[in-house]
FIBA-233265 format. One record per residue (C-alpha): x, y, z; residue in three letters. Coordinates in pm, whole numbers, plus 50000, padded with zeros to 5 digits. Example, Ala and Ser with C-alpha at 12.3 -4.5 7.8 and 13.67 -1.06 7.14 Angstrom:
BEGIN
512304955050780ALA 513674989450714SER 
***
This chain:
BEGIN
485125306850245MET 481355306250274ASN 479345274650218LEU 476965273449924THR 473325263349954LYS 474185229249805ALA 476925224550063GLU 474655234850350LEU 472185208250243GLU 474745180950179ARG 476635185450505TYR 473635192950728SER 474435164750971ARG 477895179651025HIS 476415214051076LEU 474225200651353LEU 477275188951546LEU 478365215351795GLN 482025205651754ASP 481855208951375VAL 479195233851266GLY 479635257450975GLU 483115268251084ALA 484285232251093GLY 482765224550756GLN 484595254150612GLN 487835239350749LYS 487045207050567LEU 486305226350248LYS 489675243950274SER 491635212150348ALA 493935196050093LYS 494565159050154VAL 496795135649956LEU 495925098549983VAL 498685073849901ILE 497175043349736GLY 493605036249627ALA 493534999949738GLY 492164982650045GLY 492855011350285LEU 492605038950028GLY 489035030449925CYS 487355037250263PRO 489715066350334ILE 488765083050007LEU 485055075750034GLN 484695090750379TYR 486915121050314LEU 485065128449991ALA 481665123950156ALA 482725146150447ALA 483475174850211GLY 487275176650215VAL 487665203349949GLY 490735190549766THR 491685153849739LEU 494715139349565GLY 494915102249481ILE 498165085849374ILE 498255049749257ASP 499885033848954MET 498085000448995ASP 495094987648801VAL 491974970948940VAL 492314933148959ASP 489444908849009ILE 491044897649338SER 490794933649469ASN 486994933249471LEU 486834911749786GLN 487784942649989ARG 488184973249761GLN 484504981149743ILE 484935014149561LEU 485304993649241TYR 483094970149041THR 483754941448803THR 483554964948504THR 486554984248643ASP 488964954848616VAL 492054965348420GLY 491495002648481GLN 493855025048677ASN 492785027649040LYS 493485064649088ALA 491495074848781GLU 488655050648855THR 488485062149217ALA 488305098349102LYS 485355090248875LYS 483475072249154ARG 484185099249412LEU 483045126949182GLN 479745108349152GLN 479615106549532LEU 480415143449580ASN 480645166849279PRO 481275196849506LEU 484935188649576ILE 488105189649367GLN 489845156349299ILE 493165150749122THR 494245115949014ALA 497935107648980TYR 498035074548786PRO 501705068048855PHE 503945056249135ALA 505055078149423LEU 508835079849410ASP 511775100249529THR 511585122949224GLN 507995134449271ASN 507255130149644ALA 508355164249774LEU 506665183549494GLU 503405164649544LEU 503445167549923PHE 504075204849895GLY 500645209049735GLN 498765194050032TYR 498505200150406ASN 497805164350517LEU 498775130050383VAL 497015097150455VAL 499035065850379ASP 497165036150238GLY 500225019150087SER 501024982350130ASP 504824980650136ASN 507614993050358PHE 509595011250088ALA 506625034250021THR 505895038950393ARG 509435051050464TYR 509335073850159LEU 505975088050268VAL 507255093950620ASN 510425111150507ASP 508635133550258ALA 506045142950521ALA 508735151750775VAL 510705172250523ILE 507635191450404THR 506295195050759GLY 502825180050715ILE 501065154350936PRO 500825118050827LEU 497975094250908VAL 499355058850898TYR 497555025750864GLY 498524989950787SER 496814956150773ILE 497984920050806PHE 495634890150789LYS 493184898351074PHE 495044927051242GLU 495484963851166GLY 497394993951297GLN 496625031251299VAL 498725060751412ALA 499345097551339VAL 502915108651278PHE 504655142251240ASN 501825160251420TYR 502675190151640LYS 506235178751712ASN 505075143051770GLY 507015111851665PRO 507555100551308SER 507175066051154TYR 510945061151191ARG 510655067151566CYS 508455036151584LEU 510175015751315PHE 513775027751277PRO 514624997751059ASP 512444978550813PRO 511854941350855PRO 513414916650614LYS 511314912050297PRO 510314876350385ASP 509314884750744GLU 506144904750669VAL 504594895250332PRO 501764916150192ASN 498124905750152CYS 498704892249801SER 500954866149961GLU 499144857550286VAL 495604870950243GLY 493504895450441VAL 489984895050586LEU 487864915750349GLY 486324939050609VAL 489614946850786LEU 490844974150547PRO 487384989650572GLY 487714991450951LEU 491285004450953ILE 490765028250661GLY 487725042950835SER 489815048651147MET 492405066450933GLN 489725088550781ALA 488505096251133ASN 491975107551240GLU 492255129150927ALA 488955146151003LEU 489965152551367LYS 493215168551251ILE 491445190951001ILE 488645200251241LEU 491045203951536GLU 488785183651763ILE 489145152851982GLY 492305134452080ASP 494455128551775VAL 496235094851775LEU 499675110951790SER 502415094752002SER 500275063352007LYS 499825032151797LEU 496375015951794LEU 496434978651718VAL 493084962651632TYR 492314925351608ASN 489274917051397ALA 488984881551536LEU 488734892151900THR 487284927051841THR 489894939352086GLN 492344967952052SER 495384979452241ILE 497095013252232THR 500845015752264LEU 502805047252345ASP 505385059852094ILE 508235081752215ALA 509555107951973PRO 513215104551879ASN 514505139751826GLY 517725128351661LYS 515905106351411THR 513445133951322ILE 516255159451282ALA 518185135851055GLN 515105130650839THR 514415167950813LYS 518025173550707ALA 517715149550413MET 516135176050191GLY 517565173349841LYS 519195140149930GLU 515765123749918LEU 515975121549540LYS 519105100249571GLN 517595076349825MET 517005040049724ASN 514105028649940TYR 513874994949768GLN 517454988049870GLN 516935002450220PHE 514024978550275CYS 515884949050125GLY 513384946449841MET 515924946349561GLU 516614911549438THR 519474892549594ASN 522464894849358ASN 522794857149379MET 519314852849233ILE 518934855248858LYS 515784871148721GLU 513884865148399ILE 511554891348256ALA 507954880448186PRO 508324890147819GLU 511384867747771ILE 509794839447965PHE 506564840847761ALA 508494839547432GLN 510644809947537ASN 508384790947776ILE 509064757047611ASP 512754760047704ASN 512154759748079TYR 510884737648355SER 508424758148559ILE 507934754548934VAL 504844772249067ASP 505274777649443VAL 501794792249495ARG 499004773449668GLU 497064750949430LEU 493904772249445TRP 495614804649339GLU 494654817548996GLN 495464821448715PRO 497474789548658ARG 500114784448391ILE 498704758748153GLU 501814741348021HIS 503214706248021LYS 506444717748190ASN 504724730948505VAL 505444715348844ILE 503054726149121ASP 505074727349442LEU 503784751849708PRO 506474769549908LEU 505864750550237PRO 506764718050053ARG 509734731349857ILE 512444716050074MET 510744683250159SER 509984676249792GLU 512984693349634ALA 513724662549426GLU 510874673549198LEU 512884704449096VAL 515214695448804PRO 518914703648822LYS 519744695148461ASP 517894723348281ARG 516844759648345PRO 514004762548595VAL 511774793148631VAL 510274797348978MET 506864814148980VAL 504524828849243CYS 502044857549264ALA 504444887049264LYS 507934872049279GLY 508384871349656ILE 507704835249751ARG 509574823249444SER 512594843349555GLN 512424827049899ILE 512214792749736ALA 515284799849525ILE 517264811849827GLU 516434779750015GLN 517294756649727LEU 520524774749644GLN 521704777850002GLN 520864742950124HIS 520884720949814LEU 523334738349582GLY 520964746349293TYR 522544768049021GLU 519924766448747ASN 517054786448899LEU 515494818348762LEU 512984840748938ASN 510064853348728LEU 510174890948783THR 506864903448919GLY 505404868248920GLY 502034859748768MET 500914895548825TYR 503304908648559GLN 503114877748340LEU 499344881148312SER 499784916648183LYS 502214904347917VAL 499944875847808LEU 496954899447790ALA 498614921447527LYS 
***
């Protein structure tokens, strides 16, 4: 696969590198990389892989651009708010490099489509932000036999590793069991330093390029942990677990029957009653509303029945939560409100609490229609 004149000009700085050269650039042109998520990690991953000349890029993300994303997801602008991330990212990346092929998948990765999608690529880079997707991505990568570049972020700290590379360990070798849902909240619940996903995503892109170019020391069998506050990093060894990897490979067709939400404990507690945003919006006058977000979080619910009671104060000021009428608990995405309900039900015997499914994130979509 020869390089065109336009490619020779565009990638000249790669061609000057002895370890890359024209042969390496041809490897990049032949590579097919699927990026999971076009958010905080996905943006720098996609920008650098596209700029480097990776010939075929796939982007899967069902989410839309939110104004709160722009603090760190610098691939997007204010005019993109409300647009699908995968499709918007494709448009931006084609402007960055029109010489590569980009496919946008504006839907969620799930057990029904994962194996078919992965089979079309020879490397996957995970920029997801939840454990259910990470385990699905790992399992699909192991089953299809392609390497996985992993990254995650939390407040001021990030992690990078390469899994399923030349008989190396998988994600399940490092994390055989997921944490409980309330143990590791995502950035929409606890925040993240804006530059951190740029740093970690760039490291992921670097690992992807090393794998494609077959140069350097790939971060396989190791986990790099970076702290943005101290500018220090540590590298931990990961031992492969042959039994775990074999069990994952044997899943095959069973993957479509897997329930990763249940495996990661993300399905709502059966003791917690949910209310859909559509039903809530139509009957809002019938409920007391307890907003457990911090007071600065936007948008707010402008209604006379709203009680602002951030989660850290929920037990000490529980007397503010009525027991004599239905109460809808609200937060950003339905996680903190679920924790609040569990505490009130378990310790104070509340029986009248409803969790707003998807929190303000989903309610805002309903109200915008």
